[in-house]
N, C-alpha and C positions, 0 to 999 in steps of 0.2 A: 544509694545514689552513686557512690563511687564505683560500685560493681558494674552498674549499667554503663557508666561512662567508659570504663575499661573495655567492656565488650564492644562498644561502638568504635573505640580506637583500634581494637584488633581487627574488626571487620574492614576498616579503612586500609589498614596495613595489608590485609589479604588482597583487597581490590588493587592496591598499588602494585603488589607483587605479580598479580595476574596480568595487569596491563604491561608491565616490564617484560614478563616472559613472552607474551604475544608479540611484542615489538622485536624482541631478540630473535624469535623464530622467523619472523618476516624477513629480517635481514639475512639470515642463513639461506632461506629459500631464494632470495634475490641473488645471492652469491653463487649458489649451485646451478641455477638456471643458465647463466652465460656459459659455465663450464660444460654443461650438457649440450648446449647449442654448438659449441666449438667442436666437440667430438662428432656430432652428427654431420657438421659441415665437412670435416676431414674425411669421414666415411663416404660421403656423397662424392667428394673430389676424387678419392681413390677409385670408386666405381666408375666415375666418368673417364678417368685416365685409361683404365683397363678396357673400357668399352671402346674408347677411341683407338687404342692400340689394336684391338681385335678387328675393328672396322678397317683400319689401315692395312693390316695383314691380309684380311680376306679380299680387300680391293686389289692389293698387289698380286695375290695369288690368282685372282680372277683375270687380271690383265696378263699375267704370264701364261695362263692356260689359253686365253683368247689369242695371244700373239703366237703361241706354239701351234694352235690349230690353223691359224691363217698362214703362218710361215710354212707349215707342212703342205698345205694346199698349193701355195705359190711355188714351193720347191718341186712338187710333183709336176706342176705345169711347166716350170722352167726346163726340167730335164727331159720332159716328154715332148718338147716343142720341136717342130721341124720334121722333115722327111729325108733321110732317116733322123730320128730324134737324137738329142744330145747323148742320152744314155747309150744308145747303140754305137754312136760315133766314138765315144770314149772307150767303150768295151772293145771295139774293133782296133783302136789305136794300140791298146795293151796287147791284145791277142796277136795282131799282125806284127808288132814289134818283136814279140817273143818268137814268132815263127821264123822271122828272117835273121835273128841274131842268136838264137839258141837251137842247137841241133835237135833238141827234144821239145821245142816250143809248140809244135803242131799237136802234141798230145794234151796240152794244157787248155784250160778254159776259164773264163772270167765271169763271175756273178756280181751283180750290183745291188745296192740297197740305199735308198734315199734317206736322208736325215732331216729332222725338222727345220733346222736353221740354215737352209740353202746349201746343204752338204750332200755329197754322194760318196759312198764307200765301195770300192771295187776289190774283190777278193779273187786272186788268181792262184790256182794250184800249180805247183812245180812238179812235173812228172818226168820219169825216165823210162826208156825201154831197154831191157837186156834180154836177148833171145825173143821169146814170144810174150814175155811178161811186161806189162806197163804198171809202174807203181809210183806212188806219191812220195816225194822227198822233201816237201816243204810248201810254203805258200807266200805270196806277196799280198800286202794290204796297201792300197793306194787311195788316198783321200782327195776329194775335190771340194773346193769352196767356190760356188758358181763355176766359172771355167778355169779357175786356178788349180793346178795340179801339184800335189806334194811329191816328194821323193818316196818311193815305195819302201815299206818296212818288210824285211825278209825274215821269215822264220823257217828253220831247217829241221828235218827229222832224220834220225839215224846218224851214222858216222859219215862225216864230210871229209873227203881227202884234203890234205893241207895245200896241195897244188892241183888246180884244175887242168885237165889236158888241153892242149891247143895244137894248132897247125903250124908247120914251118913252110915258108913260101919258097919252093924250089931250092931248098937248102941241100947241101951235100952231106950234112951231118946225119948220122944214123944213130939209132938207139938199140944196140944189140941186147941190152939188159931187159928191154920190154919184151922182145921175142923170147928171151930166156924165161921170163916170168910166165909167159903163156905155155911154154914147154912143160913147166912143172905142174901145171893145173889142167892140162889139155883133156884128161879123161873125165867124162861126166860133167863138163861145165859148158856154159855159154858165155860169150863176152861181147861187150860193145867197145869199139876202138875208133880212134881218129887215125886215118891214113893220109899221109902227105905224098904228093906225086913228085916225080923227078922232072916232069915237064907239064905244061898246060894241056889238058884234054877237053874235048868237047863232051857234051852230055851224052850223045850217042856212043862215043868211044868208051865212056865209063860203063854204060849199060852193056856194051858188047863184052867188056872184060868180065862182067859178072853174069853173063847169060847162062852159063852151065854150072854155076857155083851154088852150093846150098847155103847162101848168105843173103841177107836183106840190106839194101842201101837205105839208110834213114835220112840222110841230109847231104846236100851238095854245097860245098864252099865255093863261092864265085869270085873270080878275079875281077876287081872293080877299079884297078889302076892305082889304088892307094897302098896296097899290100907291099909292093916292091920298094916303096919309098920309106916305109916304116922300119927303122933299124932295130928297134927294141920291142917289136910287137905291133899288132894292129887289131882293129875291131872287125872280126870276120862277119860277113853276112852271106846268106845263101838261101836255099829253099829245100823243102822236103821232096821225097821221091813221088809224092802225089800232088796234084794241083792245089794251089791256095785259092779256094773258091771264096768269092765275096757274096754279100747278101744279094746284090743285083744280078748275080750269076744263077741263082737258084731258080728252078722251074716249079711253078705252082701245080700241084697234082690235083688237089680238091679244095673246095671251100664249103664250109658248113655253117649254117646260122641257126642258133638255138635261142628260144625265148618266146615272147609274145609281142603284141602290137606296141606295148609301152616300153618294153625293155628286151633287148636282144644282144647276144654275144656271137661274134663271128670268129670262127677258127679255121685255119687252113693248114695244109701239109705241103711240103715242098721237097724236092730232091735235087741233087747236083747234076750237071750235064754229064753226058756219057764221056768216058775217058778210057783210052786204050793204054795199058801199061807200057811205059817207055816212049810215049809221045812227047818228045822234047819240045816241040813247037808250043803245045799247050802249057807245059811247065814254064817255059820262058815267058810266054804271054802273061800268065797269072803272076809270075814273080815281078815283072816290070810294072804290072798294074798295081801290085802291092806297094812298091817303092814310090810310085806316083801318088798313091793314096796317102802315104805317110808324109810326103814332102811338105805339105802345108802345115802339118802338125809335128814338124821335126823337133821342136823344143820339148814337147811332151814326150816324144819317142826317146830322145836322148836322156831325158830325166828318168824315164823308166829303165832305160838300158844302162845308165851310169857311164855313158861314154859318148864320144863324138861320132856321128854317122856320115856327115858330108854327103847327103843324098843327092843333091844337085850335081856335084862333081861325079859321083858314081854313075848316075843315070846317063850323063853325057858320055862317059867313057863306054858304058855298055851299049848304048845306041850306035856308037862309032865302031867298036871292036867286036861286038857280039858277046855271047855268054860262054866262058871257058872256066875250067875248074883246076884248082891246085890241090884239092883234097876232098875227102868225103868222110862221113861217119857211117860205120856198118855194124851189124850185129849178127850173131849166129853161133854155131858150135865152134868152140875154141880150136878144135882140130882142123876145121875148114879154114879158119883165119890163118893158121900156121902155114897152110899151103901157099899163101901169098908171099912168103918170106923171100923166095928166089925171083920174084917178078921184077924185071928191070924198071918198070914204070912206077914202082912204089919205092919211095925214098926213106920214109920214116913212119913209125907207128907209135901211138900213145894210147895206153890202156885207160879206159874210163871206168868200166864196171865189169866184174866177173861174178857169175852166179851159178847155182846148181842147175842141172839140166832141166830145161822146160821147152825144148824144141819139138814141135809136133810134125815135122816133116822128115 
């Protein structure tokens, strides 16, 4: 009997232990479940944040790309508007300013490139002529934002002289050292020099002085009334020995249209009007036309030139007194230039460039 009762008691104890273990396991599972839920929630939140970030980034990128495309189209429309369009006007301002302020400006040319955000970049080569050779010595980069123009950035190539040559206005001072320099290198060289006169000469008189000489006139410096008033220097302006032709001067030779009914491209070729070398009337006409073109854009021209031009006053003086010269820039064999040393109408000479022989005449 006692053995049976003991077995029954043991069974009860086992049942109690089983119930206790099951209860304890249930409590552990209930404690682990919230911890697992928190980890899942944090993971979901992290994924949500990154997804939102990527969506924001892609949206911003899409807006930037869309704005860039739209602004590029609007930029192209803005700078191509008008007849002539703004691009041509700004290019002409730079080219024509250089032509009347730099003796070698006629050899330079400007290319333009529109930018997405209402900008235009103009690149202008800086070139020189020595003898028969024209070579690049640098370039200007000028930026526009809408119609606002920045100062040009100048980059130079090769060796740049510390002091650029200049004219003297009817000065009695001479530069024998410059003639001496030419004497030392006269064999087998060509030179480009600035000549200053002892008196004002007409364009025809200048041409007559060089009629039988183996030299080329590059540029005529023009008396505009301000040179005599400037004690310490002046902004020289002038024109090349060939006419300054404008876009509306050109004569259309042919027009060709290529394409089909839906899309066609029209191309044309044009040439400049006829010009007889030494025709001073045409040279003066085109020079005055250039100054009148630049006058409404004088601020831009002065910004590109880094100096005051006073075009209104100069035009008024020229229309009243006519076109006369106090100096020119010439090029050719150094020996030929030295023959000018004894000419009474030449007062001063300044050497710009000397190079090895390249003269083909």
